[in-house]
FILO-776391 format. One line per field, with one value per residue (C-alpha): residue number from 0; residue in three letters; x, y, z. Coordinates in nm, 3 decimals. Example, Ala and Ser with C-alpha at 12.3 -4.5 7.8 and 13.67 -1.06 7.14 Angstrom:
BEGIN
resi <- 0/1
resn <- ALA/SER
px <- 1.230/1.367
py <- -0.450/-0.106
pz <- 0.780/0.714
This chain:
BEGIN
resi <- 0/1/2/3/4/5/6/7/8/9/10/11/12/13/14/15/16/17/18/19/20/21/22/23/24/25/26/27/28/29/30/31/32/33/34/35/36/37/38/39/40/41/42/43/44/45/46/47/48/49/50/51/52/53/54/55/56/57/58/59/60/61/62/63/64/65/66/67/68/69/70/71/72/73/74/75/76/77/78/79/80/81/82/83/84/85/86/87/88/89/90/91/92/93/94/95/96/97/98/99/100/101/102/103/104/105/106/107/108/109/110/111/112/113/114/115/116/117/118/119/120/121/122/123/124/125/126/127/128/129/130/131/132/133/134/135/136/137/138/139/140/141/142/143/144/145/146/147/148/149/150/151/152/153/154/155/156/157/158/159/160/161/162/163/164/165/166/167/168/169/170/171/172/173/174/175/176/177/178/179/180/181/182/183/184/185/186/187/188/189/190/191/192/193/194/195/196/197/198/199/200/201/202/203/204/205/206/207/208/209/210/211/212/213/214/215/216/217/218/219/220/221/222/223/224/225/226/227/228/229/230/231/232/233/234/235/236/237/238/239/240/241/242/243/244/245/246/247/248/249/250/251/252/253/254/255/256/257/258/259/260/261/262/263/264/265/266/267/268/269/270/271/272/273/274/275/276/277/278/279/280/281/282/283/284/285/286/287/288/289/290/291/292/293/294/295/296/297/298/299/300/301/302/303/304/305/306/307/308/309/310/311/312/313/314/315/316/317/318/319/320/321/322/323/324/325/326/327/328/329/330/331/332/333/334/335/336/337/338/339/340/341/342/343/344/345/346/347/348/349/350/351/352/353/354/355/356/357/358/359/360/361/362/363/364/365/366/367/368/369/370/371/372/373/374/375/376/377/378/379/380/381/382/383
resn <- MET/ARG/THR/LEU/ALA/ILE/LEU/GLU/ARG/LEU/VAL/ALA/PHE/ASP/THR/VAL/SER/ALA/LYS/PRO/ASN/LEU/GLY/LEU/VAL/ALA/PHE/VAL/GLU/ASP/HIS/LEU/ARG/GLN/LEU/GLY/PHE/ARG/VAL/THR/ARG/ILE/PRO/ASP/PRO/GLN/GLU/ASP/LYS/ALA/GLY/LEU/TYR/ALA/GLU/ILE/GLY/PRO/PRO/GLY/ALA/GLY/VAL/LEU/LEU/SER/ALA/HIS/SER/ASP/THR/VAL/PRO/VAL/GLU/GLY/GLN/ASP/TRP/THR/HIS/ASP/PRO/PHE/ARG/LEU/THR/ALA/GLN/ASP/GLY/ARG/LEU/TYR/GLY/ARG/GLY/THR/THR/ASP/MET/LYS/GLY/PHE/VAL/ALA/ALA/MET/LEU/SER/ALA/ALA/GLU/ARG/ALA/SER/ARG/LEU/PRO/LEU/SER/GLU/PRO/LEU/LYS/LEU/VAL/LEU/SER/TYR/ASP/GLU/GLU/ILE/GLY/CYS/VAL/GLY/ILE/GLY/ARG/MET/MET/ASP/ARG/LEU/ILE/PRO/LEU/MET/GLY/ARG/PRO/ARG/ALA/ALA/ILE/VAL/GLY/GLU/PRO/THR/GLN/MET/GLN/VAL/ALA/ILE/GLY/HIS/LYS/GLY/LYS/GLN/GLY/PHE/ARG/ALA/ILE/VAL/ALA/GLY/GLN/ALA/GLY/HIS/SER/ALA/LEU/ALA/PRO/LEU/HIS/VAL/ASN/ALA/LEU/ASN/VAL/ALA/ALA/GLY/PHE/VAL/GLN/ALA/LEU/GLN/SER/LEU/GLN/ALA/GLU/LEU/GLU/ARG/ASP/GLY/PRO/ARG/ASP/PRO/ALA/TYR/ALA/VAL/PRO/TYR/SER/THR/VAL/HIS/VAL/GLY/TYR/LEU/ALA/GLY/GLY/ARG/ALA/LEU/ASN/ILE/VAL/PRO/ASP/ARG/ALA/GLU/ILE/LEU/PHE/GLU/ILE/ARG/ALA/LEU/ALA/GLU/ASP/ASP/PRO/GLU/ASP/LEU/ARG/HIS/ARG/ALA/GLU/ALA/ALA/ALA/LYS/ALA/VAL/CYS/ALA/ALA/HIS/GLY/PRO/ALA/ALA/ARG/ILE/GLY/ILE/GLU/PRO/LEU/ALA/GLY/TYR/PRO/GLY/LEU/ALA/MET/ALA/PRO/ASP/ALA/PRO/VAL/ALA/VAL/TRP/ALA/ARG/GLU/LEU/ALA/GLY/GLN/GLY/LEU/THR/LYS/VAL/ALA/PHE/GLY/THR/GLU/ALA/GLY/CYS/PHE/ASP/ALA/LEU/GLY/ILE/PRO/THR/VAL/VAL/CYS/GLY/PRO/GLY/SER/MET/GLU/GLY/GLN/GLY/HIS/LYS/PRO/ASP/GLU/TYR/ILE/THR/LEU/ASP/GLN/ILE/ALA/ALA/CYS/ASP/ALA/MET/LEU/ASP/ARG/LEU/LEU/ALA/GLY/MET/VAL/GLU/ALA/GLN/ALA/ARG/PRO/ARG/SER
px <- -0.920/-0.641/-0.619/-0.531/-0.243/-0.099/-0.151/0.044/0.341/0.318/0.304/0.620/0.817/0.932/0.872/0.880/0.953/1.305/1.402/1.439/1.131/1.308/1.215/0.846/0.887/1.062/0.780/0.511/0.707/0.751/0.387/0.261/0.505/0.395/0.037/0.131/0.137/0.370/0.576/0.815/1.021/1.086/1.395/1.433/1.718/1.847/1.766/1.744/1.376/1.153/0.798/0.621/0.391/0.208/-0.074/-0.260/-0.516/-0.546/-0.414/-0.638/-0.728/-0.838/-0.869/-0.589/-0.555/-0.294/-0.136/0.178/0.416/0.558/0.431/0.486/0.730/0.647/0.919/0.782/0.443/0.310/0.229/0.082/0.121/0.427/0.385/0.550/0.357/-0.008/-0.214/-0.581/-0.801/-1.175/-1.234/-0.935/-0.602/-0.323/0.002/0.175/0.024/-0.282/-0.503/-0.256/-0.242/-0.124/-0.480/-0.562/-0.233/-0.322/-0.672/-0.521/-0.279/-0.554/-0.770/-0.472/-0.482/-0.850/-0.794/-0.526/-0.790/-1.047/-1.099/-1.058/-1.198/-0.961/-0.638/-0.612/-0.329/-0.154/0.078/0.275/0.459/0.682/0.756/0.393/0.401/0.661/0.464/0.395/0.764/0.791/0.506/0.654/0.987/0.810/0.600/0.845/0.863/0.506/0.319/0.422/0.368/0.016/-0.120/-0.455/-0.676/-1.050/-1.066/-0.839/-0.899/-0.645/-0.708/-0.638/-0.857/-1.202/-1.409/-1.501/-1.675/-1.590/-1.381/-1.408/-1.202/-0.911/-0.705/-0.374/-0.062/0.253/0.533/0.794/1.118/1.183/1.542/1.553/1.873/1.961/2.279/2.493/2.616/2.665/2.339/2.439/2.406/2.099/1.899/2.178/2.142/1.865/1.751/1.661/1.422/1.232/1.205/1.094/0.832/0.700/0.671/0.488/0.243/0.199/0.118/-0.135/-0.292/-0.311/-0.483/-0.734/-0.808/-0.871/-1.102/-1.290/-1.302/-1.186/-1.398/-1.554/-1.647/-1.861/-1.771/-1.438/-1.391/-1.192/-1.396/-1.136/-0.776/-0.518/-0.172/0.023/0.365/0.511/0.870/1.069/1.433/1.719/1.984/2.320/2.353/2.173/2.441/2.451/2.195/2.064/2.160/1.967/1.634/1.443/1.068/0.878/0.523/0.256/-0.046/-0.340/-0.568/-0.926/-0.988/-1.146/-0.824/-0.528/-0.221/0.013/-0.177/-0.150/0.223/0.264/0.071/0.307/0.607/0.460/0.411/0.778/0.889/0.672/0.817/1.174/1.101/0.981/1.309/1.547/1.772/1.972/1.663/1.603/1.364/1.425/1.142/1.203/0.942/0.942/0.730/0.368/0.085/-0.217/-0.565/-0.855/-1.188/-1.435/-1.798/-2.046/-2.220/-1.899/-1.917/-1.622/-1.789/-2.118/-1.933/-1.724/-2.030/-2.189/-1.876/-1.831/-2.198/-2.126/-2.181/-1.953/-1.718/-1.418/-1.111/-0.890/-0.567/-0.379/-0.333/-0.172/-0.513/-0.454/-0.137/-0.334/-0.627/-0.385/-0.293/-0.655/-0.727/-1.066/-0.969/-1.139/-1.012/-1.171/-1.022/-1.064/-1.001/-1.038/-0.759/-0.915/-0.967/-0.653/-0.413/-0.067/-0.161/-0.013/-0.185/-0.301/-0.557/-0.807/-1.127/-1.214/-1.539/-1.348/-1.120/-1.423/-1.595/-1.286/-1.260/-1.626/-1.574/-1.282/-1.485/-1.750/-1.479/-1.338/-1.684/-1.740/-1.405/-1.504/-1.854/-1.746/-2.049/-2.111/-1.795/-1.714/-1.573/-1.361
py <- -2.222/-1.987/-1.824/-2.157/-2.219/-1.878/-1.937/-2.261/-2.069/-1.796/-2.032/-2.205/-1.885/-1.865/-1.495/-1.489/-1.128/-1.211/-1.338/-1.176/-1.170/-1.113/-1.452/-1.384/-1.025/-1.146/-1.393/-1.126/-0.871/-1.112/-1.218/-0.860/-0.747/-1.032/-0.908/-0.559/-0.389/-0.097/-0.226/-0.049/-0.240/-0.043/-0.186/-0.157/0.081/-0.140/-0.505/-0.760/-0.696/-0.501/-0.392/-0.340/-0.091/-0.184/-0.044/-0.112/0.087/0.452/0.738/0.850/0.799/0.438/0.177/0.045/-0.311/-0.359/-0.657/-0.753/-1.035/-1.132/-1.387/-1.471/-1.752/-2.122/-2.213/-2.342/-2.424/-2.779/-2.810/-3.132/-3.002/-2.865/-2.489/-2.403/-2.645/-2.578/-2.876/-2.915/-3.115/-3.109/-2.770/-2.612/-2.496/-2.531/-2.335/-2.044/-1.720/-1.870/-1.648/-1.375/-1.277/-1.467/-1.575/-1.217/-1.171/-1.472/-1.335/-0.996/-1.148/-1.362/-1.049/-0.880/-1.146/-1.079/-0.703/-0.731/-0.861/-0.589/-0.238/-0.062/0.289/0.370/0.222/-0.076/-0.012/-0.273/-0.241/-0.528/-0.440/-0.623/-0.628/-0.558/-0.823/-0.633/-0.309/-0.192/-0.109/-0.179/0.040/0.330/0.287/0.261/0.575/0.832/0.637/0.513/0.842/0.995/0.662/0.586/0.941/0.950/0.654/0.707/0.403/0.140/-0.211/-0.365/-0.738/-0.848/-1.139/-1.018/-1.316/-1.083/-0.837/-0.473/-0.338/0.038/0.073/-0.048/0.105/0.277/0.144/0.297/0.077/0.203/0.096/0.231/0.217/0.241/0.353/0.302/0.253/-0.059/-0.175/-0.472/-0.638/-0.625/-0.249/-0.257/0.008/0.260/0.228/0.280/-0.057/-0.021/-0.315/-0.144/0.169/-0.042/-0.217/0.122/0.230/-0.091/-0.022/0.334/0.200/-0.037/0.261/0.445/0.140/0.138/0.508/0.448/0.158/0.357/0.708/0.694/0.683/0.351/0.188/-0.126/-0.242/-0.366/-0.676/-0.450/-0.129/0.116/0.216/-0.018/-0.002/-0.327/-0.422/-0.711/-0.733/-0.655/-0.747/-0.632/-0.723/-0.902/-1.122/-1.179/-1.003/-0.690/-0.410/-0.372/-0.046/-0.106/-0.247/-0.250/-0.242/-0.281/-0.149/-0.045/0.183/0.094/0.394/0.437/0.708/0.915/0.913/1.131/0.903/1.191/1.268/0.904/0.907/1.225/1.065/0.766/1.000/1.197/0.871/0.785/1.120/1.074/0.729/0.859/1.146/0.897/0.702/0.998/1.181/0.868/0.708/0.777/0.643/0.719/0.635/0.588/0.511/0.184/0.083/0.191/0.275/0.504/0.379/0.360/0.526/0.537/0.640/0.357/0.573/0.689/0.635/0.396/0.184/0.167/0.081/-0.189/-0.348/-0.373/-0.538/-0.784/-0.853/-0.845/-0.620/-0.379/-0.457/-0.329/-0.542/-0.580/-0.615/-0.339/-0.303/-0.075/0.077/0.366/0.456/0.498/0.669/0.922/1.023/1.109/0.781/0.640/0.295/-0.014/-0.356/-0.660/-0.998/-1.375/-1.581/-1.531/-1.365/-1.479/-1.833/-1.904/-1.608/-1.670/-2.025/-2.368/-2.538/-2.201/-2.246/-2.068/-2.220/-2.262/-2.075/-1.769/-1.770/-1.797/-1.508/-1.290/-1.375/-1.283/-0.948/-0.864/-0.968/-0.715/-0.455/-0.510/-0.501/-0.161/-0.035/-0.128/0.015/0.329/0.293/0.490/0.534/0.651/0.998/1.127
pz <- -2.432/-2.539/-2.197/-2.036/-2.275/-2.191/-1.819/-1.844/-1.986/-1.723/-1.425/-1.548/-1.486/-1.123/-1.064/-0.686/-0.589/-0.469/-0.817/-1.163/-1.385/-1.717/-1.866/-1.824/-1.946/-2.263/-2.328/-2.287/-2.488/-2.780/-2.763/-2.783/-3.052/-3.276/-3.236/-3.351/-3.011/-2.954/-2.662/-2.425/-2.173/-1.852/-1.678/-1.303/-1.218/-0.936/-1.012/-1.294/-1.335/-1.570/-1.635/-1.965/-2.129/-2.450/-2.660/-2.981/-3.174/-3.269/-3.054/-2.771/-2.409/-2.433/-2.162/-1.943/-1.811/-1.541/-1.365/-1.178/-1.271/-0.932/-0.684/-0.319/-0.225/-0.197/0.055/0.384/0.233/0.199/-0.173/-0.315/-0.673/-0.849/-0.790/-1.122/-1.340/-1.418/-1.302/-1.393/-1.157/-1.089/-1.248/-1.073/-1.212/-0.955/-0.957/-0.788/-0.908/-1.073/-0.859/-0.763/-1.042/-1.348/-1.418/-1.508/-1.694/-1.910/-1.975/-2.058/-2.310/-2.460/-2.496/-2.661/-2.931/-2.996/-2.988/-3.256/-3.498/-3.426/-3.570/-3.237/-3.212/-2.924/-2.788/-2.559/-2.312/-2.100/-1.800/-1.649/-1.327/-1.081/-0.707/-0.621/-0.349/-0.148/-0.131/-0.488/-0.528/-0.901/-1.019/-0.824/-1.002/-1.338/-1.306/-1.446/-1.772/-1.763/-1.726/-2.063/-2.239/-2.121/-2.095/-1.919/-2.006/-1.962/-1.734/-1.583/-1.452/-1.216/-1.234/-0.877/-0.762/-0.656/-0.777/-1.064/-0.836/-0.893/-0.606/-0.562/-0.246/-0.041/0.238/0.173/0.340/0.484/0.612/0.859/1.026/1.375/1.501/1.880/2.054/2.422/2.626/2.640/2.979/3.209/3.302/3.670/3.641/3.417/3.605/3.539/3.162/2.906/2.776/2.407/2.431/2.712/2.497/2.203/2.416/2.525/2.163/2.071/2.353/2.228/1.880/2.036/2.210/1.877/1.730/2.016/1.959/1.588/1.666/1.929/1.785/1.422/1.106/1.011/0.683/0.726/0.374/0.516/0.732/0.968/0.937/1.077/1.008/1.156/1.311/1.307/1.446/1.250/1.371/1.686/1.741/1.963/2.213/2.184/2.491/2.820/3.023/2.804/2.830/2.474/2.307/1.984/1.874/1.548/1.488/1.162/1.165/0.921/0.904/0.680/0.649/0.541/0.285/0.562/0.766/0.668/0.636/0.715/1.033/1.141/1.072/1.276/1.563/1.557/1.558/1.850/2.039/1.980/2.121/2.430/2.495/2.460/2.698/2.959/2.936/2.944/2.697/2.602/2.448/2.080/1.818/1.453/1.210/0.838/0.570/0.379/0.082/0.067/-0.168/-0.176/-0.104/-0.347/-0.280/-0.570/-0.530/-0.603/-0.863/-1.031/-1.409/-1.403/-1.133/-1.324/-1.647/-1.481/-1.323/-1.666/-1.803/-1.518/-1.452/-1.080/-0.780/-0.599/-0.312/-0.120/-0.053/0.252/0.055/-0.123/-0.498/-0.754/-0.832/-0.594/-0.786/-1.110/-0.940/-0.789/-1.145/-1.222/-1.404/-1.295/-1.168/-1.031/-0.926/-1.087/-1.162/-1.138/-0.827/-0.454/-0.257/0.070/-0.053/-0.253/-0.246/-0.094/0.012/-0.070/-0.362/-0.490/-0.766/-0.983/-1.116/-1.481/-1.416/-1.296/-1.600/-1.827/-1.647/-1.689/-2.059/-2.100/-1.927/-2.153/-2.458/-2.359/-2.303/-2.653/-2.810/-2.653/-2.776/-3.130/-3.109/-2.920/-2.694/-2.373/-2.171/-1.819/-1.784/-1.499
């Protein structure tokens, strides 16, 4: 199977988000140019990384396939297979990124080969991004160059692992850093100073209270495993020594919002909670909140034309996923977008001995075959 040969090459590139991805990008760029694709490399302005845009076929709206090149790390995980060498065993293909999401990248590049031999009635458009695993950072940096290149495709498929079900929704995410300021002093006189860790603890409790309010009174969507918007604190640090009153602390937290919740309103509620905590500790207490990486959510109606079309292609039902994707970034541009790809994020994503099954690869290849057949025959298409 051609897709497996490509996947073997892709897995061999160590594209953990903390490392450059230029080797993989050069391989994909060369592969697509040889097929006759019009290819544009989009370098990152800050790092030794790049994304790609490519298309083939006549001018027009066309269909977009999108994937990311980076993976999560392998350090600290107990692998029994070489994570950067594709290993086939009992119907499974082991290797870092096989599920998330080089399996789809391989299927996309294999479909590109087939597309290059077909009389397409509309263009096939491909996007390969980077730094998705750290908050969809790369696609955000690519957008200024990407928007005029890709125009407005009639539909987009982001190939994150959904076990080939068609995902029409996921929550949006905002990440934040809170810097907490207090007053340094000798611990023997601790009550005379503002302890930044105490202020930070109060803010964490306030965020927990906001979470409880969302769970109790906020909108709910039973399609999600956690059916309400969430507030999560993932990091808290501060203090210098036991005998010094801490004058600084740092908190990292995130908000994952349902489509029915306004992300800006949730951010304002977190900021209001920070002000209330500072007021309780006196004028020396301060909490500054700065945004980190984030991405918009995806909320597509089950009867939307793109959802109906994608179901016909995949031969599967609809779902919503707990994890975030770049689909919301395309949907925000007015491009009807769904998420559909091989593998199980819950089962294999981000885990040691990550794998994808041969059956899932075959199902993805079959979906893309049906997509290409439709692009030749110019059959019924979803409209925004």
